[in-house]
C-alpha positions as CSV (number, residue, x, y, z in Angstrom):
1,X,0.0,0.0,0.0
2,X,1.5,3.3,-1.0
3,X,1.3,6.5,1.2
4,X,-1.6,8.0,-0.7
5,X,-3.6,4.8,0.1
6,X,-2.8,4.7,3.9
7,X,-5.6,4.9,6.4
8,X,-5.6,7.7,9.1
9,X,-5.8,6.1,12.5
10,X,-7.3,9.4,13.8
11,X,-10.5,8.4,12.0
12,X,-11.1,5.6,14.6
13,X,-12.1,8.3,17.1
14,X,-14.1,11.5,16.9
15,X,-12.0,14.6,17.0
16,X,-13.4,15.4,20.4
17,X,-12.3,11.9,21.7
18,X,-8.9,12.2,20.0
19,X,-8.4,15.5,21.7
20,X,-9.3,14.0,25.1
21,X,-6.8,11.3,24.7
22,X,-4.1,13.8,23.7
23,X,-4.9,15.9,26.7
24,X,-4.4,12.8,28.9
25,X,-1.0,12.0,27.3
26,X,0.0,15.7,27.9
27,X,-1.2,15.6,31.6
28,X,0.8,12.5,32.2
29,X,3.9,14.1,30.6
30,X,4.1,17.7,31.8
31,X,5.9,20.0,29.2
32,X,5.1,17.7,26.4
33,X,4.2,19.7,23.2
34,X,0.7,19.0,21.7
35,X,2.2,17.7,18.4
36,X,4.2,15.0,20.1
37,X,1.1,13.9,22.1
38,X,-0.9,13.8,19.0
39,X,1.7,11.6,17.2
40,X,1.8,9.3,20.2
41,X,-2.0,9.0,20.3
42,X,-2.2,8.4,16.6
43,X,0.4,5.7,16.7
44,X,-1.3,4.1,19.6
45,X,-4.6,3.9,17.7
46,X,-2.7,2.2,14.7
47,X,-1.1,-0.2,17.2
48,X,-4.4,-1.2,18.7
49,X,-5.9,-1.6,15.3
50,X,-3.1,-3.8,14.1
51,X,-3.4,-5.9,17.4
52,X,-7.1,-6.5,16.6
53,X,-6.4,-7.4,13.1
54,X,-3.5,-9.6,13.7
55,X,-3.8,-11.2,17.3
56,X,-1.7,-14.2,16.2
57,X,1.3,-12.1,15.5
58,X,1.8,-11.3,19.3
59,X,2.5,-7.5,18.8
60,X,4.0,-5.3,21.3
61,X,4.2,-1.4,21.6
62,X,7.4,0.6,22.1
63,X,7.7,2.4,25.4
64,X,6.5,5.6,23.7
65,X,3.6,4.1,21.9
66,X,2.6,2.4,25.1
67,X,2.1,5.9,26.7
68,X,-0.6,6.5,24.1
69,X,-2.1,3.1,24.7
70,X,-2.3,3.9,28.5
71,X,-4.1,7.1,27.7
72,X,-6.7,5.4,25.5
73,X,-7.3,2.7,28.1
74,X,-7.8,5.4,30.8
75,X,-10.9,6.5,28.7
76,X,-12.6,3.3,29.5
77,X,-15.9,3.9,27.6
78,X,-14.0,5.3,24.5
79,X,-11.5,2.3,24.6
80,X,-14.4,-0.2,24.8
81,X,-16.1,1.4,21.9
82,X,-12.9,1.5,19.9
83,X,-12.3,-2.2,20.6
84,X,-15.9,-3.0,19.6
85,X,-15.5,-1.2,16.4
86,X,-12.3,-3.0,15.7
87,X,-14.1,-6.4,16.4
88,X,-11.9,-7.5,19.3
89,X,-11.0,-6.3,22.8
90,X,-7.2,-5.8,22.9
91,X,-6.1,-6.3,26.6
92,X,-3.0,-4.6,28.1
93,X,-0.7,-6.7,30.2
94,X,2.3,-4.7,31.3
95,X,5.8,-5.6,32.6
96,X,8.7,-3.5,33.6
97,X,11.1,-2.6,30.9
98,X,14.3,-4.7,30.8
99,X,16.9,-3.9,28.2
100,X,18.3,-7.4,28.5
101,X,14.9,-8.9,27.5
102,X,14.2,-6.4,24.7
103,X,13.5,-8.1,21.4
104,X,13.9,-5.5,18.6
105,X,12.3,-8.0,16.3
106,X,9.1,-7.7,18.1
107,X,9.0,-3.9,17.4
108,X,9.8,-4.5,13.7
109,X,7.2,-7.2,13.5
110,X,4.7,-4.8,15.1
111,X,5.6,-1.9,12.7
112,X,5.2,-4.3,9.7
113,X,1.8,-5.3,11.0
114,X,0.7,-1.7,11.4
115,X,1.8,-1.1,7.8
116,X,0.1,-4.3,6.6
117,X,-3.1,-3.1,8.4
118,X,-3.1,-0.1,6.1
119,X,-1.7,2.5,8.6
120,X,1.5,4.7,8.3
121,X,4.2,4.1,10.7
122,X,5.8,6.9,12.7
123,X,9.3,5.3,13.0
124,X,10.6,7.9,15.5
125,X,8.1,6.5,18.1
126,X,9.4,2.9,17.9
127,X,12.9,3.1,19.5
128,X,13.9,0.4,22.0
129,X,13.4,0.7,25.8
130,X,16.8,2.4,26.4
131,X,16.1,5.3,24.0
132,X,14.8,8.3,26.0
133,X,14.8,10.8,23.0
134,X,11.1,11.2,23.5
135,X,10.6,11.0,27.3
136,X,7.3,9.6,28.5
137,X,5.8,8.6,31.9
138,X,5.0,5.1,30.7
139,X,7.4,2.6,32.4
140,X,6.2,-0.7,31.0
141,X,6.6,-2.8,27.9
142,X,5.3,-6.2,26.8
143,X,6.3,-9.7,26.0
144,X,4.4,-11.6,23.6
145,X,1.4,-13.6,25.3
146,X,1.7,-17.1,26.4
147,X,-1.0,-19.6,26.5
148,X,-3.9,-18.6,29.0
149,X,-3.4,-20.1,32.4
150,X,0.3,-20.9,31.7
151,X,1.8,-18.6,34.2
152,X,3.8,-20.0,37.0
153,X,5.0,-16.8,38.5
154,X,4.4,-13.0,37.8
155,X,1.5,-13.1,35.2
156,X,2.0,-9.5,34.4
157,X,4.5,-10.3,31.6
158,X,2.1,-12.0,29.2
159,X,1.9,-9.1,26.7
160,X,-1.1,-7.6,24.9
161,X,-3.9,-10.1,24.2
162,X,-7.2,-10.2,22.7
163,X,-10.5,-12.0,23.8
C-alpha cells in the first residue's frame, strides 16, 4: 500500500475523543508539546488496530507508543467502543522494561503489522526501551502473550492479548 492509500488512524475516534486522549497524554507528561502527544496518540490507535487485526502475531508497543495506549485505556468507555469497532477487545498486560529482555524483532514485527493493516508508521516513536529521546511517563513494555493459564509466577508479563 502506498502512502496515498494509507488509512488515518485518527478516524477511529471522533475529533473530540482524540483531543481528550491527547490531553491525557499531555497531563501524564508535563511539558510535552501537543504535536508529540498527537503523534503518540495516533500511533497508539494504529497499534491497537493492528493488534485487533493480527492477534496471532503477538504484537507489542514501544515504550513511547505504550504511553498513548495507556491514555486510550484510561478513557474506558471510549476504549471499549474502539475495541468494539475493531471487532475484538485488545487487552493490556504490562511488565517493567528490561533492556536485556528487549526483542527488537518484536517492534519490527509490530511496525510491519501496522503497515500491513494499512496505517502509516511513525518510526521515530518505535525506539527500544533504552532510548529516551522522547521522554514519557509510561514505564512498562510487553512480552508476547503465552497460553492462557500458563503462568507459574508473575503473570503481568504475558503481553497484549485479545479476547
